[in-house]
PyMOL Python script that loads the backbone (N, CA, C, O; Angstrom):
from pymol import cmd

cmd.read_pdbstr("""\
ATOM      1  N   MET A   1       2.988  -1.854   6.790  1.00  0.00           N
ATOM      2  CA  MET A   1       4.108  -1.776   7.281  1.00  0.00           C
ATOM      3  C   MET A   1       3.857  -0.503   8.176  1.00  0.00           C
ATOM      4  O   MET A   1       3.329  -0.289   9.267  1.00  0.00           O
ATOM      5  N   ILE A   2       4.588   0.364   7.036  1.00  0.00           N
ATOM      6  CA  ILE A   2       4.438   1.731   7.191  1.00  0.00           C
ATOM      7  C   ILE A   2       3.500   2.377   8.360  1.00  0.00           C
ATOM      8  O   ILE A   2       4.091   3.150   9.115  1.00  0.00           O
ATOM      9  N   ASP A   3       2.006   2.141   8.621  1.00  0.00           N
ATOM     10  CA  ASP A   3       1.118   2.570   8.903  1.00  0.00           C
ATOM     11  C   ASP A   3       1.417   2.401  10.461  1.00  0.00           C
ATOM     12  O   ASP A   3       1.301   3.261  11.333  1.00  0.00           O
ATOM     13  N   GLU A   4       2.086   0.265  10.670  1.00  0.00           N
ATOM     14  CA  GLU A   4       1.845   0.486  12.008  1.00  0.00           C
ATOM     15  C   GLU A   4       2.776   0.625  12.656  1.00  0.00           C
ATOM     16  O   GLU A   4       2.627   0.562  13.877  1.00  0.00           O
ATOM     17  N   VAL A   5       4.322   0.908  12.006  1.00  0.00           N
ATOM     18  CA  VAL A   5       5.033   2.282  12.662  1.00  0.00           C
ATOM     19  C   VAL A   5       4.867   3.678  12.888  1.00  0.00           C
ATOM     20  O   VAL A   5       5.482   4.396  13.677  1.00  0.00           O
ATOM     21  N   LEU A   6       4.046   3.941  12.169  1.00  0.00           N
ATOM     22  CA  LEU A   6       3.578   5.397  12.510  1.00  0.00           C
ATOM     23  C   LEU A   6       2.802   5.261  13.623  1.00  0.00           C
ATOM     24  O   LEU A   6       2.917   6.086  14.529  1.00  0.00           O
ATOM     25  N   LEU A   7       1.886   4.186  13.720  1.00  0.00           N
ATOM     26  CA  LEU A   7       1.348   3.820  15.274  1.00  0.00           C
ATOM     27  C   LEU A   7       2.034   3.851  16.271  1.00  0.00           C
ATOM     28  O   LEU A   7       2.269   4.878  16.907  1.00  0.00           O
ATOM     29  N   ILE A   8       2.388   2.888  16.503  1.00  0.00           N
ATOM     30  CA  ILE A   8       3.578   2.232  17.307  1.00  0.00           C
ATOM     31  C   ILE A   8       3.964   3.344  18.189  1.00  0.00           C
ATOM     32  O   ILE A   8       3.662   3.522  19.369  1.00  0.00           O
ATOM     33  N   ALA A   9       5.069   4.434  16.989  1.00  0.00           N
ATOM     34  CA  ALA A   9       5.483   5.926  17.514  1.00  0.00           C
ATOM     35  C   ALA A   9       4.519   6.448  17.874  1.00  0.00           C
ATOM     36  O   ALA A   9       4.245   6.478  19.074  1.00  0.00           O
ATOM     37  N   ALA A  10       3.704   7.026  16.909  1.00  0.00           N
ATOM     38  CA  ALA A  10       2.565   8.271  17.714  1.00  0.00           C
ATOM     39  C   ALA A  10       2.454   7.630  19.204  1.00  0.00           C
ATOM     40  O   ALA A  10       2.655   8.401  20.142  1.00  0.00           O
ATOM     41  N   LEU A  11       2.206   6.532  19.431  1.00  0.00           N
ATOM     42  CA  LEU A  11       1.904   6.055  21.459  1.00  0.00           C
ATOM     43  C   LEU A  11       2.907   5.809  21.767  1.00  0.00           C
ATOM     44  O   LEU A  11       2.779   5.151  22.799  1.00  0.00           O
ATOM     45  N   ILE A  12       4.158   5.935  21.478  1.00  0.00           N
ATOM     46  CA  ILE A  12       5.140   5.686  22.697  1.00  0.00           C
ATOM     47  C   ILE A  12       5.352   7.616  22.759  1.00  0.00           C
ATOM     48  O   ILE A  12       5.850   8.122  23.764  1.00  0.00           O
ATOM     49  N   VAL A  13       4.960   8.373  21.723  1.00  0.00           N
ATOM     50  CA  VAL A  13       5.362   9.517  22.277  1.00  0.00           C
ATOM     51  C   VAL A  13       4.368  10.196  22.497  1.00  0.00           C
ATOM     52  O   VAL A  13       4.674  11.380  22.641  1.00  0.00           O
ATOM     53  N   GLY A  14       2.774   9.899  22.638  1.00  0.00           N
ATOM     54  CA  GLY A  14       2.008  10.009  22.763  1.00  0.00           C
ATOM     55  C   GLY A  14       1.913   9.626  24.601  1.00  0.00           C
ATOM     56  O   GLY A  14       1.540  10.342  25.531  1.00  0.00           O
ATOM     57  N   SER A  15       2.289   8.580  24.589  1.00  0.00           N
ATOM     58  CA  SER A  15       3.424   8.318  26.383  1.00  0.00           C
ATOM     59  C   SER A  15       4.079   8.763  26.955  1.00  0.00           C
ATOM     60  O   SER A  15       4.143   8.536  28.164  1.00  0.00           O
ATOM     61  N   ILE A  16       4.659   9.384  26.490  1.00  0.00           N
ATOM     62  CA  ILE A  16       5.953   9.960  27.444  1.00  0.00           C
ATOM     63  C   ILE A  16       5.096  11.773  27.438  1.00  0.00           C
ATOM     64  O   ILE A  16       5.299  12.679  28.245  1.00  0.00           O
ATOM     65  N   LEU A  17       4.418  11.771  26.568  1.00  0.00           N
ATOM     66  CA  LEU A  17       3.776  13.298  26.780  1.00  0.00           C
ATOM     67  C   LEU A  17       2.468  12.792  27.977  1.00  0.00           C
ATOM     68  O   LEU A  17       2.067  13.529  28.878  1.00  0.00           O
ATOM     69  N   VAL A  18       2.110  11.797  27.791  1.00  0.00           N
ATOM     70  CA  VAL A  18       1.288  11.807  28.875  1.00  0.00           C
ATOM     71  C   VAL A  18       2.347  11.614  30.722  1.00  0.00           C
ATOM     72  O   VAL A  18       2.432  12.039  31.874  1.00  0.00           O
ATOM     73  N   LEU A  19       2.730  10.950  30.034  1.00  0.00           N
ATOM     74  CA  LEU A  19       3.935  10.366  32.099  1.00  0.00           C
ATOM     75  C   LEU A  19       4.232  11.869  32.294  1.00  0.00           C
ATOM     76  O   LEU A  19       3.862  12.445  33.317  1.00  0.00           O
ATOM     77  N   ALA A  20       5.080  12.668  31.046  1.00  0.00           N
ATOM     78  CA  ALA A  20       4.827  13.764  31.437  1.00  0.00           C
ATOM     79  C   ALA A  20       4.597  14.463  31.873  1.00  0.00           C
ATOM     80  O   ALA A  20       5.490  14.986  32.541  1.00  0.00           O
ATOM     81  N   GLY A  21       3.541  14.949  31.890  1.00  0.00           N
ATOM     82  CA  GLY A  21       2.097  15.951  32.809  1.00  0.00           C
ATOM     83  C   GLY A  21       1.608  14.891  33.475  1.00  0.00           C
ATOM     84  O   GLY A  21       0.378  14.929  33.491  1.00  0.00           O
ATOM     85  N   LEU A  22       2.271  13.533  34.288  1.00  0.00           N
ATOM     86  CA  LEU A  22       1.820  13.708  36.064  1.00  0.00           C
ATOM     87  C   LEU A  22       2.918  13.598  36.569  1.00  0.00           C
ATOM     88  O   LEU A  22       3.198  12.936  37.568  1.00  0.00           O
ATOM     89  N   LEU A  23       3.800  14.402  35.752  1.00  0.00           N
ATOM     90  CA  LEU A  23       5.462  14.044  37.001  1.00  0.00           C
ATOM     91  C   LEU A  23       4.847  14.257  38.526  1.00  0.00           C
ATOM     92  O   LEU A  23       5.397  13.645  39.441  1.00  0.00           O
ATOM     93  N   SER A  24       3.642  15.170  38.831  1.00  0.00           N
ATOM     94  CA  SER A  24       3.786  15.889  39.674  1.00  0.00           C
ATOM     95  C   SER A  24       2.239  15.049  40.296  1.00  0.00           C
ATOM     96  O   SER A  24       1.553  15.231  41.302  1.00  0.00           O
ATOM     97  N   ALA A  25       2.197  14.616  39.772  1.00  0.00           N
ATOM     98  CA  ALA A  25       0.657  12.987  39.927  1.00  0.00           C
ATOM     99  C   ALA A  25       1.150  12.657  41.416  1.00  0.00           C
ATOM    100  O   ALA A  25       2.290  12.959  41.768  1.00  0.00           O
ATOM    101  N   LEU A  26       0.205  11.998  42.308  1.00  0.00           N
ATOM    102  CA  LEU A  26       0.299  10.864  43.059  1.00  0.00           C
ATOM    103  C   LEU A  26       0.472   9.671  42.378  1.00  0.00           C
ATOM    104  O   LEU A  26      -0.081   9.385  41.316  1.00  0.00           O
ATOM    105  N   THR A  27       1.776   8.501  43.426  1.00  0.00           N
ATOM    106  CA  THR A  27       2.356   8.060  42.759  1.00  0.00           C
ATOM    107  C   THR A  27       1.464   6.735  42.471  1.00  0.00           C
ATOM    108  O   THR A  27       1.828   5.779  41.786  1.00  0.00           O
ATOM    109  N   GLY A  28       0.074   6.893  43.216  1.00  0.00           N
ATOM    110  CA  GLY A  28      -0.569   5.969  42.639  1.00  0.00           C
ATOM    111  C   GLY A  28      -1.357   6.182  41.527  1.00  0.00           C
ATOM    112  O   GLY A  28      -1.631   5.059  41.105  1.00  0.00           O
ATOM    113  N   LEU A  29      -1.957   7.162  40.706  1.00  0.00           N
ATOM    114  CA  LEU A  29      -1.954   7.383  39.523  1.00  0.00           C
ATOM    115  C   LEU A  29      -1.059   7.328  38.554  1.00  0.00           C
ATOM    116  O   LEU A  29      -1.479   6.836  37.506  1.00  0.00           O
ATOM    117  N   GLN A  30       0.424   7.797  38.576  1.00  0.00           N
ATOM    118  CA  GLN A  30       1.208   7.673  38.125  1.00  0.00           C
ATOM    119  C   GLN A  30       1.386   6.055  37.454  1.00  0.00           C
ATOM    120  O   GLN A  30       1.628   5.686  36.304  1.00  0.00           O
ATOM    121  N   ILE A  31       1.173   5.376  38.597  1.00  0.00           N
ATOM    122  CA  ILE A  31       1.917   3.673  38.293  1.00  0.00           C
ATOM    123  C   ILE A  31       0.533   3.174  37.412  1.00  0.00           C
ATOM    124  O   ILE A  31       0.741   2.403  36.476  1.00  0.00           O
ATOM    125  N   ALA A  32      -0.634   3.528  37.645  1.00  0.00           N
ATOM    126  CA  ALA A  32      -1.520   2.982  37.146  1.00  0.00           C
ATOM    127  C   ALA A  32      -2.317   3.296  35.335  1.00  0.00           C
ATOM    128  O   ALA A  32      -3.033   2.614  34.602  1.00  0.00           O
ATOM    129  N   VAL A  33      -1.693   4.689  35.234  1.00  0.00           N
ATOM    130  CA  VAL A  33      -1.427   4.886  34.010  1.00  0.00           C
ATOM    131  C   VAL A  33      -0.488   4.463  33.316  1.00  0.00           C
ATOM    132  O   VAL A  33      -0.790   4.005  32.214  1.00  0.00           O
ATOM    133  N   GLU A  34       1.124   4.475  33.776  1.00  0.00           N
ATOM    134  CA  GLU A  34       1.798   3.141  33.367  1.00  0.00           C
ATOM    135  C   GLU A  34       1.677   1.908  32.912  1.00  0.00           C
ATOM    136  O   GLU A  34       2.256   1.538  31.891  1.00  0.00           O
ATOM    137  N   VAL A  35       0.961   1.194  33.579  1.00  0.00           N
ATOM    138  CA  VAL A  35       0.581   0.055  33.664  1.00  0.00           C
ATOM    139  C   VAL A  35      -0.760   0.004  32.399  1.00  0.00           C
ATOM    140  O   VAL A  35      -1.085  -0.899  31.629  1.00  0.00           O
ATOM    141  N   ALA A  36      -1.237   1.193  32.577  1.00  0.00           N
ATOM    142  CA  ALA A  36      -2.307   1.484  31.051  1.00  0.00           C
ATOM    143  C   ALA A  36      -1.853   1.419  29.904  1.00  0.00           C
ATOM    144  O   ALA A  36      -2.470   0.753  29.073  1.00  0.00           O
ATOM    145  N   LEU A  37      -0.684   2.071  29.559  1.00  0.00           N
ATOM    146  CA  LEU A  37      -0.263   2.807  29.261  1.00  0.00           C
ATOM    147  C   LEU A  37       1.075   1.361  28.121  1.00  0.00           C
ATOM    148  O   LEU A  37       1.452   1.117  26.975  1.00  0.00           O
ATOM    149  N   ILE A  38       1.194   0.994  29.225  1.00  0.00           N
ATOM    150  CA  ILE A  38       2.261  -0.657  28.530  1.00  0.00           C
ATOM    151  C   ILE A  38       1.628  -1.436  27.723  1.00  0.00           C
ATOM    152  O   ILE A  38       1.826  -1.965  26.629  1.00  0.00           O
ATOM    153  N   VAL A  39       0.383  -1.361  28.935  1.00  0.00           N
ATOM    154  CA  VAL A  39      -0.811  -2.529  28.289  1.00  0.00           C
ATOM    155  C   VAL A  39      -1.322  -2.239  27.341  1.00  0.00           C
ATOM    156  O   VAL A  39      -1.535  -3.307  26.766  1.00  0.00           O
ATOM    157  N   SER A  40      -1.770  -1.269  26.619  1.00  0.00           N
ATOM    158  CA  SER A  40      -2.206  -0.841  25.323  1.00  0.00           C
ATOM    159  C   SER A  40      -0.499  -0.993  23.945  1.00  0.00           C
ATOM    160  O   SER A  40      -0.306  -1.703  22.958  1.00  0.00           O
ATOM    161  N   LEU A  41       0.101  -0.228  24.442  1.00  0.00           N
ATOM    162  CA  LEU A  41       1.368  -0.566  23.745  1.00  0.00           C
ATOM    163  C   LEU A  41       1.592  -1.784  23.403  1.00  0.00           C
ATOM    164  O   LEU A  41       1.564  -2.089  22.211  1.00  0.00           O
ATOM    165  N   PHE A  42       1.950  -3.037  24.721  1.00  0.00           N
ATOM    166  CA  PHE A  42       1.510  -4.927  24.059  1.00  0.00           C
ATOM    167  C   PHE A  42       0.285  -5.279  23.435  1.00  0.00           C
ATOM    168  O   PHE A  42       0.120  -6.336  22.827  1.00  0.00           O
ATOM    169  N   TYR A  43      -0.569  -4.401  23.580  1.00  0.00           N
ATOM    170  CA  TYR A  43      -1.631  -4.552  22.879  1.00  0.00           C
ATOM    171  C   TYR A  43      -1.607  -4.660  21.645  1.00  0.00           C
ATOM    172  O   TYR A  43      -1.910  -5.707  21.072  1.00  0.00           O
ATOM    173  N   LEU A  44      -1.198  -3.461  20.975  1.00  0.00           N
ATOM    174  CA  LEU A  44      -1.586  -2.663  19.725  1.00  0.00           C
ATOM    175  C   LEU A  44       0.265  -3.290  19.017  1.00  0.00           C
ATOM    176  O   LEU A  44       0.167  -2.987  17.828  1.00  0.00           O
ATOM    177  N   CYS A  45       1.290  -3.752  19.150  1.00  0.00           N
ATOM    178  CA  CYS A  45       2.390  -4.414  19.061  1.00  0.00           C
ATOM    179  C   CYS A  45       2.153  -5.983  19.049  1.00  0.00           C
ATOM    180  O   CYS A  45       3.124  -6.686  18.774  1.00  0.00           O
ATOM    181  N   MET A  46       1.010  -6.545  19.309  1.00  0.00           N
ATOM    182  CA  MET A  46       0.714  -8.405  19.134  1.00  0.00           C
ATOM    183  C   MET A  46      -0.515  -8.213  18.141  1.00  0.00           C
ATOM    184  O   MET A  46      -0.958  -9.220  17.590  1.00  0.00           O
ATOM    185  N   LYS A  47      -1.242  -6.637  17.815  1.00  0.00           N
ATOM    186  CA  LYS A  47      -2.120  -6.897  16.574  1.00  0.00           C
ATOM    187  C   LYS A  47      -1.017  -6.700  15.168  1.00  0.00           C
ATOM    188  O   LYS A  47      -1.104  -7.413  14.168  1.00  0.00           O
ATOM    189  N   CYS A  48       0.046  -5.552  15.343  1.00  0.00           N
ATOM    190  CA  CYS A  48       0.499  -5.515  14.197  1.00  0.00           C
ATOM    191  C   CYS A  48       1.115  -6.364  13.406  1.00  0.00           C
ATOM    192  O   CYS A  48       1.325  -6.284  12.195  1.00  0.00           O
ATOM    193  N   ILE A  49       1.569  -7.702  14.646  1.00  0.00           N
ATOM    194  CA  ILE A  49       2.218  -8.900  14.256  1.00  0.00           C
ATOM    195  C   ILE A  49       1.675  -9.851  14.216  1.00  0.00           C
ATOM    196  O   ILE A  49       2.339 -10.798  13.794  1.00  0.00           O
ATOM    197  N   LYS A  50       0.066 -10.163  14.658  1.00  0.00           N
ATOM    198  CA  LYS A  50      -0.620 -10.445  13.768  1.00  0.00           C
ATOM    199  C   LYS A  50      -1.068 -10.010  12.453  1.00  0.00           C
ATOM    200  O   LYS A  50      -1.010 -10.786  11.499  1.00  0.00           O
ATOM    201  N   ARG A  51      -1.288  -9.421  12.395  1.00  0.00           N
ATOM    202  CA  ARG A  51      -1.404  -9.032  11.098  1.00  0.00           C
ATOM    203  C   ARG A  51      -0.219  -9.031   9.772  1.00  0.00           C
ATOM    204  O   ARG A  51      -0.355  -9.052   8.549  1.00  0.00           O
ATOM    205  N   GLY A  52       0.934  -8.996  10.645  1.00  0.00           N
ATOM    206  CA  GLY A  52       2.367  -9.187   9.768  1.00  0.00           C
ATOM    207  C   GLY A  52       2.257 -11.268   8.865  1.00  0.00           C
ATOM    208  O   GLY A  52       2.577 -11.870   7.840  1.00  0.00           O
ATOM    209  N   ASP A  53       1.561 -11.498  10.250  1.00  0.00           N
ATOM    210  CA  ASP A  53       1.781 -13.221   9.715  1.00  0.00           C
ATOM    211  C   ASP A  53       1.252 -13.752   8.739  1.00  0.00           C
ATOM    212  O   ASP A  53       0.316 -14.424   9.171  1.00  0.00           O
ATOM    213  N   ARG A  54       1.338 -13.857   7.361  1.00  0.00           N
ATOM    214  CA  ARG A  54       0.653 -13.820   6.167  1.00  0.00           C
ATOM    215  C   ARG A  54       0.474 -15.695   6.112  1.00  0.00           C
ATOM    216  O   ARG A  54      -0.313 -16.250   5.344  1.00  0.00           O
ATOM    217  N   THR A  55       1.526 -16.558   7.249  1.00  0.00           N
ATOM    218  CA  THR A  55       1.123 -17.656   6.679  1.00  0.00           C
ATOM    219  C   THR A  55      -0.136 -18.615   6.806  1.00  0.00           C
ATOM    220  O   THR A  55      -0.225 -19.615   6.094  1.00  0.00           O
TER     221      THR A  55
END
""", "prot")
cmd.dss("prot")
cmd.show_as("cartoon", "prot")
cmd.util.cbc("prot")
cmd.orient("prot")
C-alpha cells in the first residue's frame, strides 16, 4: 500500500516538474506531454487498484 502511494506521489511531482519546464514550449508540445502524463498516471492508478483487489 505504501509503495503505491509513494509511486503515485512521485509521478505527480515529476509531472508537475515536467509541466513547469514546458511553460515556454509550444502549445502543441505542452498538450501532447500533458496527455501522455495523464494517461500514464491513469494507467498506474488502475494497476494499483487491481493489485489491491483481493477478491
